[in-house]
MDTraj code that builds the backbone (N, CA, C; nanometers):
import mdtraj as md
import numpy as np

residues = "MET ILE GLN GLY LYS ARG LEU ALA ALA THR ALA ALA LEU ILE SER ALA VAL LEU MET VAL GLY ALA VAL ALA CYS LYS SER ALA GLU ILE ALA ASP PRO THR PRO VAL LEU THR PRO LYS ILE THR PRO ALA SER SER ALA GLN PRO THR LYS PRO ALA ALA THR THR ALA ALA THR SER ALA ALA THR SER ALA ALA THR SER ALA ALA THR SER ALA ALA THR SER ALA ALA THR ALA GLU ALA THR LYS SER SER GLU THR PRO SER SER GLY GLY GLY THR LYS LEU THR ILE VAL ALA SER ASN ILE VAL PHE ASP LYS SER SER LEU SER ALA PRO ALA GLY LYS ILE THR ILE GLU ILE ASP ASN LYS ASP GLY GLY VAL PRO HIS ASN ILE ASN VAL PHE ASN GLY LYS ASP ALA SER ALA GLU SER LEU GLY ALA THR PRO LEU ASN THR GLY PRO THR VAL ASP THR LEU GLU LEU THR LEU GLU LYS GLY GLU TYR TYR PHE GLN CYS ASP VAL HIS PRO THR THR MET SER GLY LYS LEU THR VAL THR".split()
xyz = np.array([
    [0.0817, -0.1184, 0.0000],
    [0.0000, 0.0000, 0.0000],
    [0.0870, 0.1262, 0.0000],
    [0.1954, 0.1253, 0.0809],
    [0.2852, 0.2411, 0.0846],
    [0.3528, 0.2576, -0.0498],
    [0.3914, 0.1455, -0.1144],
    [0.4545, 0.1557, -0.2460],
    [0.3575, 0.2137, -0.3477],
    [0.2305, 0.1795, -0.3363],
    [0.1286, 0.2339, -0.4265],
    [0.1160, 0.3840, -0.4103],
    [0.1236, 0.4308, -0.2851],
    [0.1147, 0.5743, -0.2588],
    [0.2386, 0.6455, -0.3112],
    [0.3537, 0.5837, -0.2920],
    [0.4769, 0.6449, -0.3443],
    [0.4729, 0.6506, -0.4965],
    [0.4229, 0.5424, -0.5564],
    [0.4113, 0.5391, -0.7019],
    [0.3159, 0.6494, -0.7485],
    [0.2032, 0.6649, -0.6774],
    [0.1069, 0.7692, -0.7137],
    [0.1680, 0.9081, -0.6963],
    [0.2432, 0.9275, -0.5868],
    [0.3081, 1.0565, -0.5639],
    [0.4120, 1.0853, -0.6704],
    [0.4897, 0.9833, -0.7076],
    [0.5902, 0.9996, -0.8133],
    [0.5233, 1.0312, -0.9464],
    [0.4156, 0.9615, -0.9765],
    [0.3430, 0.9871, -1.1019],
    [0.2871, 1.1294, -1.1033],
    [0.2348, 1.1739, -0.9886],
    [0.1812, 1.3097, -0.9805],
    [0.2916, 1.4129, -0.9997],
    [0.4070, 1.3871, -0.9413],
    [0.5199, 1.4783, -0.9547],
    [0.5671, 1.4852, -1.0993],
    [0.5803, 1.3704, -1.1622],
    [0.6225, 1.3674, -1.3034],
    [0.5201, 1.4396, -1.3895],
    [0.3927, 1.4170, -1.3631],
    [0.2869, 1.4840, -1.4386],
    [0.2962, 1.6353, -1.4221],
    [0.3191, 1.6804, -1.2979],
    [0.3297, 1.8247, -1.2725],
    [0.4495, 1.8846, -1.3439],
    [0.5634, 1.8155, -1.3415],
    [0.6836, 1.8655, -1.4079],
    [0.6612, 1.8712, -1.5585],
    [0.5998, 1.7677, -1.6158],
    [0.5725, 1.7683, -1.7600],
    [0.4752, 1.8799, -1.7967],
    [0.3742, 1.9020, -1.7129],
    [0.2778, 2.0070, -1.7403],
    [0.3461, 2.1434, -1.7335],
    [0.4300, 2.1648, -1.6339],
    [0.5033, 2.2916, -1.6206],
    [0.5930, 2.3109, -1.7422],
    [0.6622, 2.2068, -1.7840],
    [0.7494, 2.2167, -1.9015],
    [0.6706, 2.2485, -2.0271],
    [0.5539, 2.1845, -2.0440],
    [0.4719, 2.2102, -2.1618],
    [0.4216, 2.3536, -2.1613],
    [0.3773, 2.4011, -2.0467],
    [0.3294, 2.5387, -2.0365],
    [0.4446, 2.6350, -2.0619],
    [0.5630, 2.6040, -2.0081],
    [0.6795, 2.6906, -2.0277],
    [0.7162, 2.6973, -2.1756],
    [0.7131, 2.5830, -2.2442],
    [0.7440, 2.5822, -2.3873],
    [0.6406, 2.6635, -2.4633],
    [0.5148, 2.6470, -2.4305],
    [0.4097, 2.7219, -2.4972],
    [0.4260, 2.8705, -2.4688],
    [0.4601, 2.9058, -2.3438],
    [0.4819, 3.0462, -2.3093],
    [0.5954, 3.1045, -2.3911],
    [0.7017, 3.0275, -2.4103],
    [0.8160, 3.0769, -2.4867],
    [0.7762, 3.1009, -2.6316],
    [0.6869, 3.0135, -2.6856],
    [0.6446, 3.0292, -2.8247],
    [0.5644, 3.1566, -2.8448],
    [0.4826, 3.1933, -2.7480],
    [0.3958, 3.3091, -2.7652],
    [0.4472, 3.4314, -2.6910],
    [0.5669, 3.4248, -2.6386],
    [0.6328, 3.5380, -2.5716],
    [0.5484, 3.5930, -2.4576],
    [0.4938, 3.5036, -2.3752],
    [0.4139, 3.5449, -2.2609],
    [0.4867, 3.5060, -2.1343],
    [0.5443, 3.6046, -2.0631],
    [0.6225, 3.5719, -1.9436],
    [0.5376, 3.5536, -1.8181],
    [0.4080, 3.5231, -1.8326],
    [0.3205, 3.5041, -1.7177],
    [0.3667, 3.3830, -1.6374],
    [0.3769, 3.3967, -1.5052],
    [0.4192, 3.2822, -1.4230],
    [0.3238, 3.1646, -1.4379],
    [0.3771, 3.0450, -1.4272],
    [0.3004, 2.9221, -1.4417],
    [0.2378, 2.8876, -1.3071],
    [0.1092, 2.8526, -1.3085],
    [0.0414, 2.8105, -1.1867],
    [0.0460, 2.6587, -1.1778],
    [0.0751, 2.6054, -1.0614],
    [0.0803, 2.4612, -1.0406],
    [-0.0467, 2.4192, -0.9686],
    [-0.1255, 2.3257, -1.0297],
    [-0.2496, 2.2841, -0.9647],
    [-0.2220, 2.2035, -0.8380],
    [-0.3135, 2.2148, -0.7417],
    [-0.3025, 2.1383, -0.6176],
    [-0.3627, 2.0007, -0.6438],
    [-0.2901, 1.8972, -0.6083],
    [-0.3366, 1.7605, -0.6295],
    [-0.3948, 1.7109, -0.4980],
    [-0.5221, 1.6681, -0.5030],
    [-0.5890, 1.6194, -0.3820],
    [-0.6332, 1.4756, -0.4023],
    [-0.6443, 1.3985, -0.2937],
    [-0.6899, 1.2590, -0.3056],
    [-0.8321, 1.2543, -0.3587],
    [-0.8656, 1.1445, -0.4300],
    [-0.9978, 1.1273, -0.4885],
    [-1.1034, 1.0989, -0.3820],
    [-1.0659, 1.0408, -0.2717],
    [-1.1621, 1.0038, -0.1691],
    [-1.1081, 1.0438, -0.0325],
    [-1.1991, 1.0836, 0.0571],
    [-1.1548, 1.1205, 0.1910],
    [-1.1233, 0.9971, 0.2754],
    [-1.1592, 0.8757, 0.2265],
    [-1.1333, 0.7528, 0.3011],
    [-0.9865, 0.7136, 0.2960],
    [-0.9099, 0.7689, 0.1993],
    [-0.7686, 0.7336, 0.1889],
    [-0.6890, 0.8052, 0.2967],
    [-0.5893, 0.7377, 0.3533],
    [-0.5051, 0.8049, 0.4516],
    [-0.4216, 0.9140, 0.3841],
    [-0.3845, 1.0159, 0.4600],
    [-0.3054, 1.1254, 0.4058],
    [-0.1605, 1.0839, 0.3916],
    [-0.0876, 1.1576, 0.3084],
    [0.0541, 1.1294, 0.2869],
    [0.1331, 1.1694, 0.4096],
    [0.2418, 1.1008, 0.4374],
    [0.3289, 1.1453, 0.5461],
    [0.3845, 1.2838, 0.5132],
    [0.4123, 1.3635, 0.6145],
    [0.4596, 1.5008, 0.5968],
    [0.5873, 1.5067, 0.5152],
    [0.6785, 1.4129, 0.5325],
    [0.8044, 1.4131, 0.4585],
    [0.7794, 1.3981, 0.3089],
    [0.6858, 1.3107, 0.2688],
    [0.6543, 1.2906, 0.1273],
    [0.5917, 1.4171, 0.0707],
    [0.4989, 1.4776, 0.1439],
    [0.4343, 1.6000, 0.0973],
    [0.5364, 1.7109, 0.0814],
    [0.6267, 1.7272, 0.1759],
    [0.7285, 1.8316, 0.1687],
    [0.8216, 1.8083, 0.0501],
    [0.8610, 1.6821, 0.0279],
    [0.9505, 1.6509, -0.0842],
    [0.8816, 1.6791, -0.2172],
    [0.7550, 1.6373, -0.2280],
    [0.6796, 1.6621, -0.3512],
    [0.6646, 1.8114, -0.3736],
    [0.6308, 1.8853, -0.2688],
    [0.6153, 2.0297, -0.2779],
    [0.7450, 2.0972, -0.3198],
    [0.8554, 2.0564, -0.2586],
    [0.9849, 2.1164, -0.2913],
    [1.0228, 2.0876, -0.4360],
    [1.0023, 1.9631, -0.4802],
    [1.0372, 1.9266, -0.6183],
    [0.9497, 2.0021, -0.7176],
    [0.8199, 2.0116, -0.6891],
    [0.7290, 2.0840, -0.7779],
    [0.7657, 2.2315, -0.7826],
    [0.7959, 2.2891, -0.6660],
    [0.8349, 2.4295, -0.6594],
    [0.9622, 2.4560, -0.7391],
    [1.0604, 2.3680, -0.7259],
    [1.1864, 2.3840, -0.8001],
    [1.1627, 2.3737, -0.9495],
    [1.0802, 2.2773, -0.9902],
    [1.0514, 2.2595, -1.1328],
    [0.9758, 2.3802, -1.1869],
    [0.8801, 2.4304, -1.1102],
    [0.8034, 2.5480, -1.1530],
    [0.8940, 2.6691, -1.1655],
    [0.9819, 2.6891, -1.0690],
    [1.0735, 2.8029, -1.0712],
    [1.1664, 2.7961, -1.1918],
    [1.2216, 2.6792, -1.2190],
    [1.3125, 2.6635, -1.3332],
    [1.2390, 2.6856, -1.4645],
    [1.1180, 2.6310, -1.4754],
    [1.0410, 2.6460, -1.5981],
    [1.0000, 2.7911, -1.6189],
    [0.9577, 2.8583, -1.5121],
    [0.9191, 2.9986, -1.5223],
    [1.0376, 3.0848, -1.5633],
    [1.1534, 3.0588, -1.5053],
    [1.2743, 3.1340, -1.5395],
    [1.3110, 3.1141, -1.6862],
    [1.3049, 2.9891, -1.7320],
    [1.3367, 2.9598, -1.8727],
    [1.2362, 3.0269, -1.9656],
    [1.1076, 3.0218, -1.9289],
    [1.0047, 3.0831, -2.0120],
    [1.0217, 3.2340, -2.0175],
    [1.0535, 3.2959, -1.9047],
    [1.0730, 3.4410, -1.9010],
    [1.1918, 3.4818, -1.9869],
    [1.3022, 3.4078, -1.9782],
    [1.4204, 3.4384, -2.0598],
    [1.3885, 3.4245, -2.2076],
    [1.3199, 3.3163, -2.2430],
    [1.2851, 3.2942, -2.3838],
    [1.1894, 3.4015, -2.4329],
    [1.0924, 3.4393, -2.3487],
    [0.9959, 3.5418, -2.3885],
    [1.0636, 3.6767, -2.4064],
    [1.1578, 3.7107, -2.3191],
    [1.2305, 3.8367, -2.3309],
    [1.3111, 3.8397, -2.4597],
    [1.3797, 3.7305, -2.4904],
    [1.4572, 3.7230, -2.6141],
    [1.3657, 3.7348, -2.7351],
    [1.2504, 3.6681, -2.7312],
    [1.1554, 3.6725, -2.8418],
    [1.0981, 3.8127, -2.8578],
    [1.0662, 3.8797, -2.7472],
    [1.0111, 4.0151, -2.7544],
    [1.1115, 4.1113, -2.8155],
    [1.2387, 4.0990, -2.7787],
    [1.3424, 4.1843, -2.8346],
    [1.3568, 4.1572, -2.9831],
    [1.3566, 4.0278, -3.0218],
    [1.3713, 3.9911, -3.1607],
    [1.2509, 4.0388, -3.2421],
    [1.1299, 4.0265, -3.1865],
    [1.0111, 4.0597, -3.2625],
    [0.9915, 4.2099, -3.2785],
    [1.0639, 4.2938, -3.2040],
    [1.0491, 4.4381, -3.2212],
    [1.1182, 4.4859, -3.3483],
    [1.1987, 4.4009, -3.4096],
    [1.2681, 4.4357, -3.5327],
    [1.2013, 4.3608, -3.6479],
    [1.1318, 4.4347, -3.7367],
    [1.0644, 4.3721, -3.8495],
    [1.0971, 4.4486, -3.9769],
    [1.0928, 4.3784, -4.0908],
    [1.1179, 4.4495, -4.2163],
    [1.0098, 4.5551, -4.2390],
    [1.0499, 4.6711, -4.2881],
    [0.9571, 4.7785, -4.3187],
    [0.9021, 4.7569, -4.4595],
    [0.7788, 4.8018, -4.4841],
    [0.7181, 4.7817, -4.6161],
    [0.7935, 4.8574, -4.7249],
    [0.8593, 4.9689, -4.6915],
    [0.9348, 5.0457, -4.7899],
    [1.0822, 5.0098, -4.7895],
    [1.1170, 4.8910, -4.7398],
    [1.2566, 4.8523, -4.7260],
    [1.3104, 4.9015, -4.5930],
    [1.4188, 4.8446, -4.5493],
    [1.4742, 4.8838, -4.4215],
    [1.4135, 4.8046, -4.3072],
    [1.4258, 4.8594, -4.1876],
    [1.3806, 4.7905, -4.0677],
    [1.2819, 4.8771, -3.9924],
    [1.1760, 4.8126, -3.9394],
    [1.0772, 4.8837, -3.8588],
    [1.0936, 4.8373, -3.7143],
    [1.1107, 4.9345, -3.6230],
    [1.1193, 4.9071, -3.4802],
    [0.9959, 4.9668, -3.4138],
    [0.9434, 4.8978, -3.3138],
    [0.8268, 4.9475, -3.2409],
    [0.8628, 4.9628, -3.0942],
    [0.8232, 5.0757, -3.0363],
    [0.8437, 5.1006, -2.8942],
    [0.7111, 5.1520, -2.8377],
    [0.6734, 5.1020, -2.7202],
    [0.5459, 5.1378, -2.6590],
    [0.5714, 5.2296, -2.5392],
    [0.4963, 5.3382, -2.5333],
    [0.5003, 5.4296, -2.4187],
    [0.3756, 5.4029, -2.3356],
    [0.3970, 5.3582, -2.2118],
    [0.2852, 5.3278, -2.1230],
    [0.3284, 5.3508, -1.9791],
    [0.2434, 5.4162, -1.9011],
    [0.2745, 5.4489, -1.7617],
    [0.4024, 5.5317, -1.7496],
    [0.4228, 5.6188, -1.8445],
    [0.5361, 5.7122, -1.8504],
    [0.6706, 5.6403, -1.8502],
    [0.6781, 5.5263, -1.9193],
    [0.8035, 5.4557, -1.9473],
    [0.7919, 5.3912, -2.0853],
    [0.9078, 5.3714, -2.1498],
    [0.9115, 5.2936, -2.2733],
    [0.9166, 5.1459, -2.2353],
    [0.8606, 5.0592, -2.3183],
    [0.8655, 4.9159, -2.2881],
    [1.0038, 4.8561, -2.3137],
    [1.0909, 4.9294, -2.3818],
    [1.2272, 4.8820, -2.4082],
    [1.3240, 4.9976, -2.3846],
    [1.4400, 4.9659, -2.3279],
    [1.5427, 5.0691, -2.3117],
    [1.6562, 5.0491, -2.4110],
    [1.6448, 4.9443, -2.4937],
    [1.7448, 4.9256, -2.5990],
    [1.6759, 4.8713, -2.7231],
    [1.7207, 4.9228, -2.8364],
    [1.6712, 4.8797, -2.9672],
    [1.7925, 4.8477, -3.0528],
    [1.7746, 4.7615, -3.1520],
    [1.8842, 4.7340, -3.2448],
    [1.8280, 4.7115, -3.3843],
    [1.9102, 4.7466, -3.4825],
    [1.8702, 4.7332, -3.6221],
    [1.9956, 4.7337, -3.7085],
    [1.9854, 4.6755, -3.8272],
    [2.0984, 4.6858, -3.9194],
    [2.1049, 4.8268, -3.9785],
    [2.2235, 4.8652, -4.0235],
    [2.2429, 4.9974, -4.0832],
    [2.1527, 5.0140, -4.2047],
    [2.1140, 5.1368, -4.2288],
    [2.0275, 5.1672, -4.3425],
    [1.9025, 5.2394, -4.2974],
    [1.7953, 5.2216, -4.3746],
    [1.6688, 5.2876, -4.3438],
    [1.6042, 5.2195, -4.2228],
    [1.5692, 5.3012, -4.1225],
    [1.5073, 5.2498, -3.9998],
    [1.3823, 5.3330, -3.9727],
    [1.2700, 5.2653, -3.9536],
    [1.1454, 5.3309, -3.9172],
    [1.1161, 5.2939, -3.7727],
    [1.1020, 5.3959, -3.6877],
    [1.0698, 5.3730, -3.5469],
    [0.9259, 5.4156, -3.5250],
    [0.8449, 5.3209, -3.4785],
    [0.7049, 5.3488, -3.4482],
    [0.6913, 5.3613, -3.2967],
    [0.6349, 5.4734, -3.2513],
    [0.6089, 5.4921, -3.1084],
    [0.4583, 5.4818, -3.0864],
    [0.4194, 5.3845, -3.0053],
    [0.2793, 5.3599, -2.9729],
    [0.2538, 5.4172, -2.8336],
    [0.1971, 5.5374, -2.8290],
    [0.1698, 5.6059, -2.7024],
    [0.0358, 5.5570, -2.6483],
    [0.0393, 5.4720, -2.5474],
    [-0.0817, 5.4176, -2.4867],
    [-0.1281, 5.4986, -2.3656],
    [-0.0540, 5.6034, -2.3280],
    [-0.0891, 5.6860, -2.2127],
    [-0.1924, 5.7911, -2.2528],
    [-0.3189, 5.7644, -2.2231],
    [-0.4263, 5.8584, -2.2545],
    [-0.4064, 5.9908, -2.1832],
    [-0.4100, 6.0997, -2.2595],
    [-0.3970, 6.2325, -2.2018],
    [-0.2547, 6.2742, -2.1687],
    [-0.1559, 6.1912, -2.2026],
    [-0.0160, 6.2223, -2.1704],
    [0.0630, 6.2375, -2.3004],
    [0.1365, 6.3490, -2.3159],
    [0.2154, 6.3676, -2.4381],
    [0.3481, 6.2907, -2.4324],
    [0.3827, 6.2269, -2.5449],
    [0.5112, 6.1582, -2.5613],
    [0.5609, 6.1785, -2.7038],
    [0.6905, 6.1575, -2.7221],
    [0.7506, 6.1506, -2.8541],
    [0.8759, 6.0654, -2.8414],
    [0.9460, 6.0465, -2.9535],
    [1.0773, 5.9830, -2.9501],
    [1.1706, 6.0713, -3.0305],
    [1.2853, 6.1028, -2.9706],
    [1.3861, 6.1878, -3.0322],
    [1.5168, 6.1076, -3.0321],
    [1.5804, 6.0931, -3.1486],
    [1.7037, 6.0153, -3.1617],
    [1.8214, 6.1114, -3.1797],
    [1.9268, 6.0885, -3.1011],
    [2.0440, 6.1757, -3.1004],
    [2.1675, 6.1014, -3.1501],
    [2.2576, 6.1736, -3.2154],
    [2.3800, 6.1173, -3.2716],
    [2.4905, 6.1147, -3.1655],
    [2.4699, 6.0370, -3.0603],
    [2.5677, 6.0298, -2.9523],
    [2.5135, 5.9553, -2.8327],
    [2.5837, 5.9715, -2.7177],
    [2.5504, 5.8983, -2.5959],
    [2.4392, 5.9624, -2.5143],
    [2.4040, 6.0886, -2.5432],
    [2.3016, 6.1555, -2.4637],
    [2.2387, 6.2682, -2.5456],
    [2.1492, 6.3428, -2.4823],
    [2.0741, 6.4481, -2.5515],
    [2.1563, 6.5726, -2.5815],
    [2.2839, 6.5761, -2.5390],
    [2.3685, 6.6909, -2.5734],
    [2.4197, 6.6793, -2.7175],
    [2.4053, 6.5618, -2.7766],
    [2.4475, 6.5405, -2.9156],
    [2.3410, 6.5973, -3.0110],
    [2.3754, 6.6010, -3.1390],
    [2.2846, 6.6510, -3.2421],
    [2.1625, 6.5598, -3.2543],
    [2.0432, 6.6206, -3.2610],
    [1.9203, 6.5439, -3.2839],
    [1.9150, 6.5034, -3.4312],
    [1.8903, 6.3746, -3.4554],
    [1.8799, 6.3247, -3.5923],
    [1.7358, 6.3234, -3.6412],
    [1.6421, 6.3396, -3.5496],
    [1.5015, 6.3419, -3.5864],
    [1.4149, 6.3064, -3.4675],
    [1.2905, 6.3550, -3.4720],
    [1.1966, 6.3290, -3.3632],
    [1.0552, 6.3216, -3.4184],
    [0.9713, 6.2425, -3.3514],
    [0.8295, 6.2422, -3.3855],
    [0.7663, 6.3651, -3.3217],
    [0.6492, 6.4045, -3.3690],
    [0.5810, 6.5173, -3.3047],
    [0.5426, 6.4801, -3.1613],
    [0.5296, 6.5791, -3.0777],
    [0.4874, 6.5592, -2.9400],
    [0.3348, 6.5505, -2.9420],
    [0.2811, 6.4278, -2.9257],
    [0.1369, 6.4069, -2.9324],
    [0.0844, 6.3450, -2.8044],
    [-0.0369, 6.3871, -2.7673],
    [-0.1035, 6.3337, -2.6491],
    [-0.1706, 6.2020, -2.6856],
    [-0.1479, 6.0994, -2.6026],
    [-0.1979, 5.9653, -2.6297],
    [-0.3457, 5.9504, -2.6009],
    [-0.4024, 5.8428, -2.6487],
    [-0.3364, 5.7372, -2.7252],
    [-0.3177, 5.7784, -2.8712],
    [-0.1975, 5.7489, -2.9227],
    [-0.1637, 5.7797, -3.0610],
    [-0.0458, 5.6938, -3.1052],
    [-0.0281, 5.6807, -3.2354],
    [0.0867, 5.6096, -3.2920],
    [0.1536, 5.7033, -3.3921],
    [0.2842, 5.7246, -3.3764],
    [0.3616, 5.8101, -3.4672],
    [0.4830, 5.7328, -3.5163],
    [0.5367, 5.7736, -3.6316],
    [0.6554, 5.7070, -3.6854],
    [0.7640, 5.8092, -3.7178],
    [0.8876, 5.7612, -3.7066],
    [1.0056, 5.8410, -3.7387],
    [1.0902, 5.7575, -3.8340],
    [1.1254, 5.8155, -3.9483],
    [1.2099, 5.7457, -4.0450],
    [1.3473, 5.8093, -4.0467],
    [1.4495, 5.7245, -4.0321],
    [1.5882, 5.7695, -4.0324],
    [1.6709, 5.6763, -4.1189],
    [1.7823, 5.7260, -4.1696],
    [1.8819, 5.6407, -4.2342],
    [2.0076, 5.6546, -4.1502],
    [2.0469, 5.5429, -4.0877],
    [2.1573, 5.5473, -3.9922],
    [2.2704, 5.4532, -4.0303],
    [2.3925, 5.4975, -3.9998],
    [2.5119, 5.4148, -4.0187],
    [2.5362, 5.3362, -3.8908],
    [2.6310, 5.2422, -3.8981],
    [2.6659, 5.1638, -3.7796],
    [2.7064, 5.2571, -3.6664],
    [2.6631, 5.2238, -3.5452],
    [2.6984, 5.3042, -3.4292],
    [2.5938, 5.2928, -3.3203],
    [2.6132, 5.3715, -3.2151],
    [2.5188, 5.3743, -3.1043],
    [2.4577, 5.5130, -3.0947],
    [2.3266, 5.5153, -3.0766],
    [2.2507, 5.6391, -3.0732],
    [2.1646, 5.6419, -2.9468],
    [2.1458, 5.7608, -2.8920],
    [2.0635, 5.7798, -2.7731],
    [1.9237, 5.8207, -2.8171],
    [1.8197, 5.7702, -2.7484],
    [1.6842, 5.8177, -2.7759],
    [1.6137, 5.8494, -2.6444],
    [1.5145, 5.9389, -2.6540],
    [1.4385, 5.9770, -2.5354],
    [1.3035, 6.0341, -2.5759],
    [1.2136, 6.0414, -2.4775],
    [1.0915, 6.1217, -2.4883],
    [1.1314, 6.2591, -2.4369],
    [1.1068, 6.3619, -2.5139],
    [1.1501, 6.4956, -2.4741],
    [1.0762, 6.5489, -2.3512],
    [0.9567, 6.4979, -2.3221],
    [0.8811, 6.5427, -2.2060],
    [0.9257, 6.4688, -2.0793],
    [0.9646, 6.3409, -2.0940],
    [1.0001, 6.2563, -1.9787],
    [1.1379, 6.1919, -1.9971],
    [1.2437, 6.2701, -2.0157],
    [1.3746, 6.2119, -2.0472],
    [1.4364, 6.1300, -1.9332],
    [1.3944, 6.1540, -1.8097],
    [1.4548, 6.0785, -1.6989],
    [1.3965, 5.9387, -1.6852],
    [1.2739, 5.9164, -1.7322],
    [1.2132, 5.7833, -1.7214],
    [1.1928, 5.7162, -1.8568],
    [1.2119, 5.7904, -1.9656],
    [1.1862, 5.7356, -2.0991],
    [1.3052, 5.7643, -2.1901],
    [1.4045, 5.6762, -2.1833],
    [1.5231, 5.6921, -2.2681],
    [1.5853, 5.5566, -2.2920],
    [1.6811, 5.5545, -2.3858],
    [1.7483, 5.4280, -2.4137],
    [1.8538, 5.4427, -2.5199],
    [1.9014, 5.3268, -2.5672],
    [2.0097, 5.3217, -2.6648],
    [1.9646, 5.2427, -2.7876],
    [1.9917, 5.2967, -2.9053],
    [1.9682, 5.2299, -3.0328],
    [2.1029, 5.1887, -3.0871],
    [2.1215, 5.0580, -3.1066],
    [2.2468, 5.0052, -3.1614],
    [2.2228, 4.9675, -3.3067],
    [2.3023, 5.0262, -3.3956],
    [2.2906, 4.9992, -3.5394],
    [2.4142, 4.9202, -3.5805],
    [2.3906, 4.8012, -3.6376],
    [2.5016, 4.7116, -3.6750],
    [2.5198, 4.7036, -3.8244],
])
top = md.Topology()
chain = top.add_chain()
for i, resn in enumerate(residues, 1):
    res = top.add_residue(resn, chain, resSeq=i)
    for name in ("N", "CA", "C"):
        top.add_atom(name, md.element.get_by_symbol(name[0]), res)
traj = md.Trajectory(xyz[None], top)
């Protein structure tokens, strides 16, 4: 009987780990870094005796470790996918980058694109709040401005088209430069 319970506990643990792994893989595919929830496994009947505390603690610890590892892997994969997906070919040739302004921050503090024509789309999701994106030829806003979108109150979407050579460029929202800035790397 004890071996049957251990077998059932082992099967439940393996099932939980496989489910966490499957959810983590699916999360990585769709770039969703939402933490994975682990279902609570309960006995089918109240007539069955409960598991010894040591078995429950071991199962809990193993499930927790597996969930943590899977969540970490999914978050890393989702972050890499989100960074990769922000760079898309532009319809007029070149590269299109998208940056979202929400809660007075940009969703990315670094962008990258190959040299050439680059279109930067700023999606201002902050209703009633003005934002723009201004790109500078240097490490900060003291350098020459290469171009900026108009300062528009959200929600709105604006685009900036630039032709850039290899190098590093600074960008910011001119209204909120302390919380909305970053680096554009052109390779």
